[in-house]
N, C-alpha and C positions, 0 to 999 in steps of 0.2 A: 267605760272600758277600763279592767284594772291594768295595771304596768305589763305585769308576767303577759295579757296578750295581748300588749301592743309591740313588744318585741319575741314573739313567737315566729321563730323561721328566719329572725334578720341575721343570723350567723351565717347564713350561705347566702345571701345576698352582700351582706359585707365581706367575704372573702374573696379572694384576688385567683381570678382560672390560673394564673401561673404557678405562685406559689402554694396554692389553699388555703394560706393562712387569710387572716384579717388584716385589711390595704391599713398598710403604714406608707403617708406618704399619697395619695392616691391622686390618679391624672386620670382625667375623664379625654378620649382622641377625638377626632371630628366624627368618625362613626357612632359616638354616643358609647362605646365599651370603656370600662375602667380597669384599670391596674394600680398595682404597685409601680411607683417610679421605677426606683432600681429595677425590678422585673422587667420592666419595659424598656430599659436603656440598654438592657442584657441582651435583648433579643438580635438576633443578627443582622446586619445592614442589607440590603438589598439590593443599593449600587450607590454608585461617588455622590448621592444628593443627602445622603446619610440617612434615608427615608429607614423604618422598619412595616413590615405588615402587619398589622391587630392580627393576634393571634386566634382570635374569634373570627373576625370575618373576611380577614386577609387584605382591606382597606389600609391605603397607605398612610401612613403618619410621621412626624419627626417629632421626637418625645423631649427635645432640649426646646421646643418650643410650648410647651404645655406646662401651665402652671397647677400645682397642688390645688387640690379641690377641698379648700378648707372645710366646707358645712358635712361633708362626707366623714373628714376626718373626726371631726367636733363628734358625728354621731358615732364613731368606730370606739373612739375614747369613751364613750356614753355604756356603749354598750359591752365595754371590757369590765365596767363596775359590779354587771352584774355576774354574781358567780355562777363558775365555769363547770362545775361537778354539779350542780343543782337544775332542776326542770326550767325550764323558761317559763311555763305555762303554771304548774303545781307549787314549786319551789322546793320540791320534795328532791332528795339526794336522786342520782342517776345510777342506779345499782343493776340494772336489769339491761339486758339486748335483746331488739328483737330482730330474729333472724329472718324474718320475712321481709320487712322496710330496710334491714340491715341501719337500724339506729339503734342510738342508746338512748333510755327511756327510765324514769320514775316506776314505783310500783302501782302509783293512779294509773297512769298510762296505760300498764298492763292489764290492770285488772276493769279499769272502769272506764276507759281512753276509746282513744279511736284504734289501738292496739290489740283492743280485748279479743281471744281468741286466736292470736298468733303464736307460733313458737316462741316462745319466752325464755333465756335461757339466762344465768348470772354474768354480770357485767365481768367476773373475776376470769369464767369460764370461757366467755368469748374474746377476752384479751389474750389468754394462752393458745388458743383455737388462731385467731388472727398473728399471734407471733409465729406458729410454727408455720402458716403457709405464706411468710415474708419474705422470708429466702428463696421459694418459689416464684415468688411474684418477681424477686431481685434478678435471677435469671431471666427469666422472661422479657424482663425488661431490658438487661445485659445482652440478650440475644437482638432482641428487636433493633437496639443500640447500634451494635455490631454490623447486623445487615444495612438498616440506614447505611452507617458508617462506608461501609465497601460500595453501596448503592454511589452514592456524593463522590468516591475516590473514581470511582466508573465512571460518572458521568464526568469529573474533571480530565479524565485520563481521553474520555471523547471530547471536552471541548478543545482539549490541548491538540488532539488528532484534526480536529477540523480548523484548528489557525495552523495547525503545521501543514495541511493539503493545501489550504488557499493561499499562504503563504508561498508555499511551491509552486501554487498555480499561477500566483500574479509574476513570482520572479520567473516561470519559465514563458510566460506570456510575452514579459518586457525583453525576455533574451531573446525570442522567437523575433516577435517585432523589431527589436534591436538591429537583426541580422536580415528581415528584410529590406527595414529602410536603408543599409548600410546596402545591402544589394542595388536597390533602387537608384540609391543615389551615384551611384557606380554607373550605373546601364544609364542615368541620365546623362552623366557625364561624357562618356563614350558616345552616347547620338547628339549628345550637344556639338560635341568635337566635330561628328563626321558633320553635320550640319554646317557648320562654321568652316571648316574646310571644303566642302560641296559651295558655299557661299563664297568663299576666295577664288576656288578656281574662275566659277560662272561669271564674277565681278572681273576679273581681270580680265578673260575673253571679251567681256561686254566693255568693259574701260580701252581697248585695245581698238576696237570696233567704234567707239565712240572719236575717238583720236582721227583716225580714217574719215569719217564722217565729216568731223569738223573741218579737215584739210579741205575738203570735198567742197563743203560750202563754202568754206573763204576764197577758193578760185570760182565759184558760181558768181559770187558775190562781186570780184572783178571784173568778170566779164558783163556785167549788169552795168558796172559803172563804164566799162570802155564802150559799150553798147552805148550809151548816154551821151558819150564825149563825141562819138563819131556821126551820131545823129548831126552835130553841128556844125560839122564840116562841109564845103564847097563839092558841087560836083564831082569833079575829075579827083577830089584828093579819098569824097566818099566810097566810091567805085575803089580807088587802088585798097584802100583799109579793111574796107567792110568784106571784101572778098578774102584778106587774112583771116579776118575775127571769124568768119562764117565757117571755116575751116576748121580754126582751135575750137569754137564753141561745140561744133560737133563730136570733135575727140574727144572734148572734155565730157559730152551726153555721152557718147558711146563707151565711157569708162566708168561710168557711175559705181560703186561698189555695193554690191547686194544685200538686201537687208538679211539679216541671219537672226534665229533664234535658238537661244541654249536652253535646253531642261536640264531641273535639277534632279536629281535622281534620289531621294530620300524614303525611308520605311513609310508606309500609309499606316496611321495610325487607324486600325480595323480591328475588329474582333479577332479577327486571326493572329494579328501583332499584340495583340494582348495576350491572347491565348498560349501565345510562344512565349511572351515575359514571363507568363505564370509558369510555365513547366521549367524554364530556366532559374526562374527564383526558388521553385519546389527541390530545384538539385541543391540550390546554394545553401538549403537550412538542414538537408543532409549532413551526418557526422562524415567527418572526412575517410576517406579508404583506407581501411584497416590491409597492414602489412600482414598476412598469416604465413605459417608456416605449417605443414604437413608433418605430422608424429609417426615417426617410422616402427615405435615400440605396440604403435595401434593398429597396423597394415597387416593386412590379413598375406599369407605367403605367397599370394600369386599377383601383387602390386610390386609395380619397379615406382620408386619414388626417384624422382629427379634430384640432383645433388643441392639445388637452391632450395629442394624443398617448398617448391611451389605447383610442381606436377604429379599425376600418378596416373598409372597405365593398367590395365589387365594384358601378365605374360602368359606363356606357354609354362617356364622354367618358374619353381617353386625358390623362394630366395631362402639363403643359408639363417633363418631363423627358427626358434622356438616356435608352434603352435601353444604351446601351453604359455605363453609368458601373459602373465593376469589381466594385461589391460588389449591384448592381440584380439580382433574379430578372428573367430576360427569357423566359419560355415559363409558368411557373408563379404564380399569382397569390398570391405569400406577400409573408411579410414576417418580417424578425426584429425583436427588441428593440434597445437602444443595448447594454445590460446585459449582458452575459458572466460566466458564471463558470469559475473553473480550480479552486475547494477549497468546503470549507466546506456548510454544507445551507442550502437555499432552498425557499420555497414561495409559490405565486402562484395567482390564481384567475382563470378567465375565462370572460366569462357568454354564454353560447351560444344562450341561451332555445330561441326557436321554430325555430331558423336548421335548413333542412332538411340541408344538408351545407358541411360543416367537416373540417378536421384541423388539431390543435393538438399541440404537445409540446417537445422539444429537437432540437436537431439539431449537430453538431458543425462546429467552426471552419474544419476543411478542406473542408466541402463546396461543390462548383463549383455559385454562382448562375447557371448559364450553361445552358441546354438542357433538356431534360426531366430531370426530377428520377426518380432509382430509389431509391424510398423502402423500405428495411429497415436493421437496426441494422449493419450489414456497412458498409454505406455511409454512417452519420454520423446517421442519422433512427430516434430512438424517437418512435412518434405512437400517439395516439388520433385516430380520426373517426370520422362519421357521414355515412352518405348516405338519401337517401328518407326522411329524416327519422326514422328508427326502426332503422334498421341498425347497429350499432354496431361497429369494428372496430379491431384492432391490427396496425401492419405491423411482424410480427414474423418473419415468413422472405420470404423474395426470390419465393417462387411465387404465392401469394395471401392475403392477408390473413386473420389467425384472427376469427372472428365472436365477438361479445361475449355475453351475456345479461343484460338489464337488468330487474331488479324494478322500476325507474321510470325516465322522461325528465329526465336530468340540464337543469336548466335554468341550472346553475354547475358548472362543473367546478375541482377544485383538483389542484395538479399539484408533486410533491414532489419537488425532485432533493436526492440527498448525493450529494458528486462523489466524495469519497475510499472511499464503500461502493460507489459505481459502482450507484447504485438511481435510476431514474425511475419514481415512482406517481401512477397518476390517483386522484379520489376526485369520488365525486356531494357535492360541496360545499353543494347545497341547503340543509339544516339543518347550522349548524357544531358542534352537538352530537349530529349524528347523523351522522358523514361516512361513506359508504360504499365500502372500494375496489373499485375499477372493473378494475385491470390492474398490474401493475411489470415493469418492465423491470430484469435482472443486469444490465449490462457494465460495464468496468473503462475508462473514457475516455481516450483518449491525449493529450488537448489541453483546450482550453477549447469550453465549448459554449455557446448562446445559446439562447432560451426562442424559439419558431417559430409561425408561423399563417399555414395555408394557407386562404384566404377562399374560394376555389374560384370557378367561374364565376356569375354574377350569375342565369344561366340564364333571361334575358327577365323578371327580376322576381321569379321565384320563390325566387331563392338571394339576395335581395338585402341581405336580414338583416346586420347589424354584427356583429362579434367585438368584446368589449370587456373593457379589462383591469379586472377588478374591484380598486377601493382606495374604502373608506369615506372621506368628505369628512373 
């Protein structure tokens, strides 16, 4: 077989899949694929082990551990001795280009060889055509690169967000569990002190009783000794002493101290006890009570706000304020607080007492205070209300409020807001150690929110009771 036939087609086999040039210091991976050493070292590392993924099959390998394939390097060097501008098969100049096979060939290949009958153009013409196509290819490549760079940047951002989310979650878990541990430690200490106090009281009483019993026992032992001695006496002396001893013994036996029993009264570790502990611990996990103040600049004309701005009621007489003030409710008997929230966790309580009609919760900063209010979450309202003094409802949908079943009528309602989690929860807060969840909204807030109070119309005195922000003095 002639030398040209032996080296036919070897150029592609001896080219690096990365740089598309003949191998330069070739190294062969464990998977069997070969690359230039410099090209493989330049592949981005996958992890801290300095491993890279094979560009052909993605198998992992470590470039620094691979030795240069000397045999393949010699073969490349031998191949480089063949004139690059001549046909490997016919050794004629590569003067024409086969458009079908996209290959530079010689005249013999075009007229007699395997390219016979294909669309053939001069090499110089093919060169000019491809030079014109090159900018377009560069643009396409650049666009693809930019897209992938953006994708990688987005992935990096998502990875960072995941790491940040997990970090915040861990921090929150640690904080909440530390709060639980602290509360349980305090409760354990309190219960232990109660048990020790009960033990001291009971032990003291029992020790006093034991002293009495000990003294009485000593009297009995003394009488036993006396009886033993009298037994030895002569008849006359025996009769005289025995009568005295018998009377004394009878008196001692009649004065025997009663046997008492003291019960130690401690909490029973039952399921109910555990439930009560859980409820108390739940309250300890809530944020501290907010000291809110009502904003008079938002109050409807018929609302009267107390001097400390903690209480609001509806009255017949309009207040000397302009209904045209930008933030003032002009149709609904409502008011919001000066304090608004755009982050964090918050908790406040509202005393509703026996007021028959009201609505409280939070509203979005973007809510228009003018005109009729369309109360629902999609419009920026997250409210719980009461009507007729017994019907409780949440405005969860646009059409009709959702009615709630209440085990008991709350006189004080607690409102919990977690801005980041998008949570608004309402509780019956009459007993801080036994708070009862009434309803929870789950919503992602688009902006700042404000505590909201709808006092409703006074209804000729039937609904004149105030709404009060609870905060202990």
